[in-house]
KEMIBA-151473 format. One record per residue: residue number from 1; residue in three letters; x, y, z of N, C-alpha, C, O in turn. Coordinates in steps of 0.1 Angstrom, whole numbers. Atoms other than C-alpha are relative to their C-alpha. Last residue first. Layout:
BEGIN
<pt nr="NUM" rest="Ala" n_px="X" n_py="Y" n_pz="Z" ca_px="X" ca_py="Y" ca_pz="Z" c_px="X" c_py="Y" c_pz="Z" o_px="X" o_py="Y" o_pz="Z"/>
...
This chain:
BEGIN
<pt nr="74" rest="Unk" n_px="-4" n_py="1" n_pz="14" ca_px="-112" ca_py="50" ca_pz="-62" c_px="-15" c_py="2" c_pz="-6" o_px="-18" o_py="2" o_pz="-18"/>
<pt nr="73" rest="Unk" n_px="-8" n_py="-13" n_pz="4" ca_px="-112" ca_py="64" ca_pz="-27" c_px="0" c_py="-1" c_pz="-13" o_px="3" o_py="10" o_pz="-19"/>
<pt nr="72" rest="Unk" n_px="9" n_py="-13" n_pz="-3" ca_px="-141" ca_py="41" ca_pz="-16" c_px="6" c_py="12" c_pz="-6" o_px="0" o_py="22" o_pz="-10"/>
<pt nr="71" rest="Unk" n_px="4" n_py="-4" n_pz="15" ca_px="-119" ca_py="12" ca_pz="-28" c_px="-10" c_py="11" c_pz="-2" o_px="-14" o_py="16" o_pz="-13"/>
<pt nr="70" rest="Unk" n_px="-9" n_py="-7" n_pz="10" ca_px="-100" ca_py="18" ca_pz="3" c_px="-5" c_py="2" c_pz="-11" o_px="-2" o_py="11" o_pz="-18"/>
<pt nr="69" rest="Unk" n_px="5" n_py="-18" n_pz="-1" ca_px="-135" ca_py="11" ca_pz="25" c_px="14" c_py="9" c_pz="-7" o_px="13" o_py="21" o_pz="-8"/>
<pt nr="68" rest="Unk" n_px="13" n_py="-8" n_pz="9" ca_px="-132" ca_py="-23" ca_pz="12" c_px="0" c_py="13" c_pz="3" o_px="-3" o_py="20" o_pz="-6"/>
<pt nr="67" rest="Unk" n_px="-3" n_py="0" n_pz="14" ca_px="-95" ca_py="-31" ca_pz="24" c_px="-13" c_py="3" c_pz="-7" o_px="-12" o_py="9" o_pz="-18"/>
<pt nr="66" rest="Unk" n_px="8" n_py="11" n_pz="7" ca_px="-104" ca_py="-22" ca_pz="59" c_px="3" c_py="0" c_pz="-13" o_px="3" o_py="11" o_pz="-18"/>
<pt nr="65" rest="Unk" n_px="10" n_py="-4" n_pz="11" ca_px="-73" ca_py="1" ca_pz="68" c_px="-8" c_py="-12" c_pz="0" o_px="-3" o_py="-23" o_pz="1"/>
<pt nr="64" rest="Unk" n_px="13" n_py="-2" n_pz="-10" ca_px="-53" ca_py="-4" ca_pz="102" c_px="-11" c_py="4" c_pz="-9" o_px="-21" o_py="10" o_pz="-5"/>
<pt nr="63" rest="Unk" n_px="-3" n_py="-14" n_pz="-2" ca_px="-18" ca_py="-1" ca_pz="83" c_px="-17" c_py="4" c_pz="7" o_px="-21" o_py="15" o_pz="10"/>
<pt nr="62" rest="Unk" n_px="-8" n_py="-6" n_pz="-7" ca_px="-15" ca_py="-39" ca_pz="85" c_px="3" c_py="15" c_pz="5" o_px="11" o_py="18" o_pz="14"/>
<pt nr="61" rest="Unk" n_px="3" n_py="6" n_pz="-14" ca_px="-52" ca_py="-49" ca_pz="71" c_px="14" c_py="9" c_pz="9" o_px="11" o_py="18" o_pz="17"/>
<pt nr="60" rest="Unk" n_px="15" n_py="-10" n_pz="-8" ca_px="-45" ca_py="-25" ca_pz="43" c_px="-4" c_py="-3" c_pz="10" o_px="-8" o_py="5" o_pz="19"/>
<pt nr="59" rest="Unk" n_px="-5" n_py="-11" n_pz="-2" ca_px="-10" ca_py="-44" ca_pz="35" c_px="-12" c_py="12" c_pz="4" o_px="-10" o_py="23" o_pz="10"/>
<pt nr="58" rest="Unk" n_px="-10" n_py="-1" n_pz="-12" ca_px="-23" ca_py="-75" ca_pz="39" c_px="3" c_py="10" c_pz="2" o_px="1" o_py="13" o_pz="13"/>
<pt nr="57" rest="Unk" n_px="7" n_py="-2" n_pz="-12" ca_px="-53" ca_py="-65" ca_pz="14" c_px="9" c_py="-5" c_pz="13" o_px="4" o_py="-2" o_pz="23"/>
<pt nr="56" rest="Unk" n_px="8" n_py="-10" n_pz="-6" ca_px="-31" ca_py="-53" ca_pz="-10" c_px="-9" c_py="-3" c_pz="12" o_px="-10" o_py="5" o_pz="21"/>
<pt nr="55" rest="Unk" n_px="-12" n_py="-10" n_pz="-8" ca_px="-5" ca_py="-79" ca_pz="-12" c_px="-9" c_py="12" c_pz="6" o_px="-8" o_py="17" o_pz="17"/>
<pt nr="54" rest="Unk" n_px="-1" n_py="9" n_pz="-14" ca_px="-35" ca_py="-106" ca_pz="-20" c_px="8" c_py="10" c_pz="9" o_px="6" o_py="12" o_pz="21"/>
<pt nr="53" rest="Unk" n_px="12" n_py="-1" n_pz="-7" ca_px="-51" ca_py="-80" ca_pz="-47" c_px="4" c_py="-5" c_pz="13" o_px="0" o_py="0" o_pz="24"/>
<pt nr="52" rest="Unk" n_px="9" n_py="10" n_pz="2" ca_px="-15" ca_py="-79" ca_pz="-64" c_px="-11" c_py="3" c_pz="10" o_px="-9" o_py="12" o_pz="19"/>
<pt nr="51" rest="Unk" n_px="5" n_py="7" n_pz="-9" ca_px="4" ca_py="-45" ca_pz="-59" c_px="-11" c_py="-11" c_pz="-6" o_px="-19" o_py="-7" o_pz="-14"/>
<pt nr="50" rest="Unk" n_px="13" n_py="0" n_pz="1" ca_px="23" ca_py="-29" ca_pz="-88" c_px="-5" c_py="-10" c_pz="14" o_px="3" o_py="-19" o_pz="16"/>
<pt nr="49" rest="Unk" n_px="5" n_py="16" n_pz="0" ca_px="59" ca_py="-22" ca_pz="-83" c_px="-14" c_py="0" c_pz="0" o_px="-18" o_py="11" o_pz="5"/>
<pt nr="48" rest="Unk" n_px="-6" n_py="9" n_pz="6" ca_px="76" ca_py="10" ca_pz="-92" c_px="-1" c_py="-16" c_pz="-3" o_px="4" o_py="-24" o_pz="-11"/>
<pt nr="47" rest="Unk" n_px="9" n_py="4" n_pz="11" ca_px="50" ca_py="32" ca_pz="-82" c_px="9" c_py="-11" c_pz="-8" o_px="5" o_py="-16" o_pz="-19"/>
<pt nr="46" rest="Unk" n_px="-6" n_py="-10" n_pz="12" ca_px="70" ca_py="51" ca_pz="-56" c_px="-7" c_py="-3" c_pz="-14" o_px="-8" o_py="5" o_pz="-23"/>
<pt nr="45" rest="Unk" n_px="4" n_py="-14" n_pz="-3" ca_px="48" ca_py="35" ca_pz="-28" c_px="5" c_py="10" c_pz="-10" o_px="-1" o_py="20" o_pz="-13"/>
<pt nr="44" rest="Unk" n_px="16" n_py="-2" n_pz="5" ca_px="52" ca_py="1" ca_pz="-43" c_px="-5" c_py="16" c_pz="2" o_px="-13" o_py="23" o_pz="-5"/>
<pt nr="43" rest="Unk" n_px="4" n_py="-1" n_pz="14" ca_px="88" ca_py="5" ca_pz="-50" c_px="-11" c_py="-2" c_pz="1" o_px="-17" o_py="1" o_pz="-9"/>
<pt nr="42" rest="Unk" n_px="-7" n_py="-14" n_pz="8" ca_px="95" ca_py="18" ca_pz="-11" c_px="-2" c_py="-2" c_pz="-16" o_px="-3" o_py="8" o_pz="-23"/>
<pt nr="41" rest="Unk" n_px="13" n_py="-11" n_pz="-3" ca_px="73" ca_py="-11" ca_pz="2" c_px="6" c_py="12" c_pz="-8" o_px="0" o_py="18" o_pz="-17"/>
<pt nr="40" rest="Unk" n_px="17" n_py="4" n_pz="8" ca_px="93" ca_py="-39" ca_pz="-16" c_px="-10" c_py="11" c_pz="3" o_px="-20" o_py="14" o_pz="-5"/>
<pt nr="39" rest="Unk" n_px="0" n_py="-5" n_pz="14" ca_px="127" ca_py="-19" ca_pz="-8" c_px="-15" c_py="-8" c_pz="-6" o_px="-21" o_py="-5" o_pz="-16"/>
<pt nr="38" rest="Unk" n_px="3" n_py="-16" n_pz="0" ca_px="123" ca_py="-24" ca_pz="29" c_px="-9" c_py="5" c_pz="-14" o_px="-20" o_py="10" o_pz="-16"/>
<pt nr="37" rest="Unk" n_px="-12" n_py="-12" n_pz="-2" ca_px="128" ca_py="-61" ca_pz="22" c_px="-9" c_py="13" c_pz="-1" o_px="-20" o_py="16" o_pz="-7"/>
<pt nr="36" rest="Unk" n_px="-3" n_py="-5" n_pz="15" ca_px="97" ca_py="-86" ca_pz="25" c_px="12" c_py="10" c_pz="3" o_px="13" o_py="15" o_pz="14"/>
<pt nr="35" rest="Unk" n_px="-11" n_py="6" n_pz="3" ca_px="84" ca_py="-107" ca_pz="56" c_px="6" c_py="0" c_pz="-13" o_px="7" o_py="-9" o_pz="-21"/>
<pt nr="34" rest="Unk" n_px="4" n_py="8" n_pz="13" ca_px="52" ca_py="-90" ca_pz="54" c_px="9" c_py="-8" c_pz="-5" o_px="9" o_py="-12" o_pz="-16"/>
<pt nr="33" rest="Unk" n_px="12" n_py="9" n_pz="0" ca_px="57" ca_py="-77" ca_pz="88" c_px="-6" c_py="-9" c_pz="-7" o_px="-13" o_py="-18" o_pz="-3"/>
<pt nr="32" rest="Unk" n_px="-2" n_py="9" n_pz="-8" ca_px="90" ca_py="-67" ca_pz="82" c_px="-9" c_py="-11" c_pz="4" o_px="-8" o_py="-23" o_pz="5"/>
<pt nr="31" rest="Unk" n_px="-6" n_py="11" n_pz="8" ca_px="81" ca_py="-50" ca_pz="52" c_px="4" c_py="-10" c_pz="8" o_px="5" o_py="-21" o_pz="3"/>
<pt nr="30" rest="Unk" n_px="11" n_py="5" n_pz="10" ca_px="57" ca_py="-28" ca_pz="74" c_px="6" c_py="-12" c_pz="-7" o_px="0" o_py="-23" o_pz="-6"/>
<pt nr="29" rest="Unk" n_px="8" n_py="9" n_pz="-13" ca_px="87" ca_py="-22" ca_pz="102" c_px="-13" c_py="-5" c_pz="-10" o_px="-16" o_py="-16" o_pz="-7"/>
<pt nr="28" rest="Unk" n_px="-9" n_py="9" n_pz="-4" ca_px="110" ca_py="-9" ca_pz="73" c_px="-10" c_py="-11" c_pz="8" o_px="-11" o_py="-23" o_pz="6"/>
<pt nr="27" rest="Unk" n_px="0" n_py="8" n_pz="10" ca_px="86" ca_py="12" ca_pz="57" c_px="7" c_py="-12" c_pz="4" o_px="5" o_py="-23" o_pz="-2"/>
<pt nr="26" rest="Unk" n_px="-8" n_py="-3" n_pz="7" ca_px="80" ca_py="29" ca_pz="91" c_px="-1" c_py="-10" c_pz="-13" o_px="-9" o_py="-20" o_pz="-12"/>
<pt nr="25" rest="Unk" n_px="-7" n_py="12" n_pz="4" ca_px="46" ca_py="28" ca_pz="109" c_px="12" c_py="2" c_pz="-11" o_px="8" o_py="7" o_pz="-22"/>
<pt nr="24" rest="Unk" n_px="-16" n_py="-3" n_pz="-3" ca_px="40" ca_py="62" ca_pz="127" c_px="7" c_py="-17" c_pz="-3" o_px="15" o_py="-23" o_pz="4"/>
<pt nr="23" rest="Unk" n_px="-4" n_py="10" n_pz="-9" ca_px="3" ca_py="52" ca_pz="124" c_px="10" c_py="-2" c_pz="6" o_px="12" o_py="-10" o_pz="15"/>
<pt nr="22" rest="Unk" n_px="7" n_py="-8" n_pz="-13" ca_px="-4" ca_py="87" ca_pz="104" c_px="0" c_py="-11" c_pz="10" o_px="-3" o_py="-6" o_pz="20"/>
<pt nr="21" rest="Unk" n_px="-10" n_py="-11" n_pz="-10" ca_px="29" ca_py="73" ca_pz="84" c_px="-13" c_py="7" c_pz="7" o_px="-9" o_py="16" o_pz="14"/>
<pt nr="20" rest="Unk" n_px="-15" n_py="7" n_pz="-5" ca_px="13" ca_py="37" ca_pz="73" c_px="6" c_py="15" c_pz="9" o_px="9" o_py="15" o_pz="21"/>
<pt nr="19" rest="Unk" n_px="3" n_py="6" n_pz="-10" ca_px="-24" ca_py="55" ca_pz="67" c_px="13" c_py="-6" c_pz="5" o_px="12" o_py="-7" o_pz="17"/>
<pt nr="18" rest="Unk" n_px="6" n_py="-9" n_pz="-12" ca_px="-11" ca_py="80" ca_pz="44" c_px="-2" c_py="-3" c_pz="13" o_px="1" o_py="3" o_pz="23"/>
<pt nr="17" rest="Unk" n_px="-11" n_py="-9" n_pz="-3" ca_px="8" ca_py="55" ca_pz="23" c_px="-4" c_py="7" c_pz="12" o_px="1" o_py="5" o_pz="23"/>
<pt nr="16" rest="Unk" n_px="-11" n_py="7" n_pz="-3" ca_px="-20" ca_py="32" ca_pz="19" c_px="12" c_py="7" c_pz="12" o_px="14" o_py="6" o_pz="24"/>
<pt nr="15" rest="Unk" n_px="9" n_py="3" n_pz="-14" ca_px="-45" ca_py="61" ca_pz="11" c_px="11" c_py="-12" c_pz="11" o_px="13" o_py="-9" o_pz="23"/>
<pt nr="14" rest="Unk" n_px="2" n_py="-8" n_pz="-9" ca_px="-22" ca_py="69" ca_pz="-14" c_px="-5" c_py="0" c_pz="11" o_px="1" o_py="5" o_pz="21"/>
<pt nr="13" rest="Unk" n_px="-13" n_py="1" n_pz="-6" ca_px="-14" ca_py="37" ca_pz="-28" c_px="-1" c_py="11" c_pz="9" o_px="2" o_py="10" o_pz="20"/>
<pt nr="12" rest="Unk" n_px="-2" n_py="16" n_pz="-12" ca_px="-50" ca_py="31" ca_pz="-34" c_px="13" c_py="4" c_pz="7" o_px="13" o_py="3" o_pz="19"/>
<pt nr="11" rest="Unk" n_px="11" n_py="-3" n_pz="-12" ca_px="-55" ca_py="70" ca_pz="-50" c_px="3" c_py="-12" c_pz="11" o_px="6" o_py="-10" o_pz="23"/>
<pt nr="10" rest="Unk" n_px="-6" n_py="-10" n_pz="-7" ca_px="-25" ca_py="60" ca_pz="-74" c_px="-7" c_py="7" c_pz="13" o_px="0" o_py="11" o_pz="22"/>
<pt nr="9" rest="Unk" n_px="-10" n_py="6" n_pz="-7" ca_px="-44" ca_py="34" ca_pz="-85" c_px="8" c_py="5" c_pz="9" o_px="11" o_py="0" o_pz="19"/>
<pt nr="8" rest="Unk" n_px="7" n_py="9" n_pz="-12" ca_px="-74" ca_py="52" ca_pz="-93" c_px="11" c_py="-7" c_pz="4" o_px="10" o_py="-7" o_pz="17"/>
<pt nr="7" rest="Unk" n_px="3" n_py="-10" n_pz="-10" ca_px="-54" ca_py="80" ca_pz="-111" c_px="-6" c_py="-6" c_pz="11" o_px="-6" o_py="-2" o_pz="23"/>
<pt nr="6" rest="Unk" n_px="13" n_py="-4" n_pz="-1" ca_px="-35" ca_py="56" ca_pz="-133" c_px="-9" c_py="7" c_pz="12" o_px="-6" o_py="2" o_pz="23"/>
<pt nr="5" rest="Unk" n_px="1" n_py="-15" n_pz="2" ca_px="0" ca_py="55" ca_pz="-131" c_px="-12" c_py="3" c_pz="-1" o_px="-14" o_py="15" o_pz="-1"/>
<pt nr="4" rest="Unk" n_px="-4" n_py="-5" n_pz="-13" ca_px="4" ca_py="19" ca_pz="-117" c_px="3" c_py="15" c_pz="2" o_px="7" o_py="21" o_pz="11"/>
<pt nr="3" rest="Unk" n_px="-15" n_py="1" n_pz="-1" ca_px="-13" ca_py="8" ca_pz="-148" c_px="-2" c_py="7" c_pz="14" o_px="-12" o_py="12" o_pz="20"/>
<pt nr="2" rest="Unk" n_px="-7" n_py="-9" n_pz="-4" ca_px="-51" ca_py="0" ca_pz="-154" c_px="14" c_py="0" c_pz="3" o_px="18" o_py="-11" o_pz="4"/>
<pt nr="1" rest="Unk" n_px="-5" n_py="0" n_pz="-14" ca_px="-60" ca_py="-24" ca_pz="-179" c_px="5" c_py="13" c_pz="6" o_px="12" o_py="20" o_pz="-1"/>
């Protein structure tokens, strides 16, 4: 099973983080849209917490990415 340290997982997180920043969305704003604390996003982006598939879909859509397109990064 892939971990948060795998190259593929890191590409997904990098794509999400890049899209968030390009759209000028802060971690706090993204967390608020998800009903979560800012630390939730910080932990995902730093690799302290792994995303499940449902969380991934929500995050991708909130930062303006098509979830299916993100998989092309891996």
